[in-house]
N, C-alpha and C positions, 0 to 999 in steps of 0.2 A: 504494499499500500504506499501511497505517497501523501504528503502533507500539503499539497497544493490545494488552494481554495477554488472551487468551481466557479465562484462568483468574483467578478472584478472588484478589487478594493480601491476605493477612491475617497476623495475628501468630500465631506457633506458641507455644502455651503449653507450658512444660516439664512433663513428667509428674512426679507426686509420687514420692518415694522409696518410699512404701508400695506403689504399684502396680508390681510387677515383671512384665515380659512373660515368659511361660514359655519356657524354652529348648527347643531342638529335642529334646533328650534327654527332657525332661518331656512333650512332646507325643506321642512315640513309645513311651516306656517306661511301663509300668503300675506305679504305686506304687514308683518308683525302681529297679526291677530292670532290669539291663542286658540288652538284647537283642543280644548279640554276633553271633547268627546273621544278624539283619537288617542290622547294619553290614557283616559279611562279604559278604553278598549284594550290597550296594551297592558295595563295593570291587571285587568280581569283575565287576560290570557296568561300572564305570568302567575297569577294566583292559581288558576286552574292547572297549569303545568306543575307547580309546586305541590298541589294537592295530589295529582296523579303520581308523581315521583315518590311522595311520602307514603301513599297507599301501597305502592309496589314494594317500597323498602319494608314496610310493616308486614306485608305478606310473605316476603322473603324471610324476615326474622321469625315469624310464626312458623314457617315451613321448616327452618332449621330447628327450632324448639321441638316441634312435633316429630321430626325425623329422629331426634335424639331420644324422645320418649318412646316412640314406637320401635325403635332399633334396639331396645334392651331386651 
């Protein structure tokens, strides 16, 4: 094996202060108006995903417990 990097290594130029990257709010909001409905939808989806992941984790945990009890 060799130690050469497949990616070219170069100097990173600092961005000028005049060029600001748009924030996520600016990308999704039109003319600065807040889209609270979109944010609420995203929060609901995140909560639903967290509940599903939690439920699956509990099922796996209970499965391990039951497999230990039944395996005796």
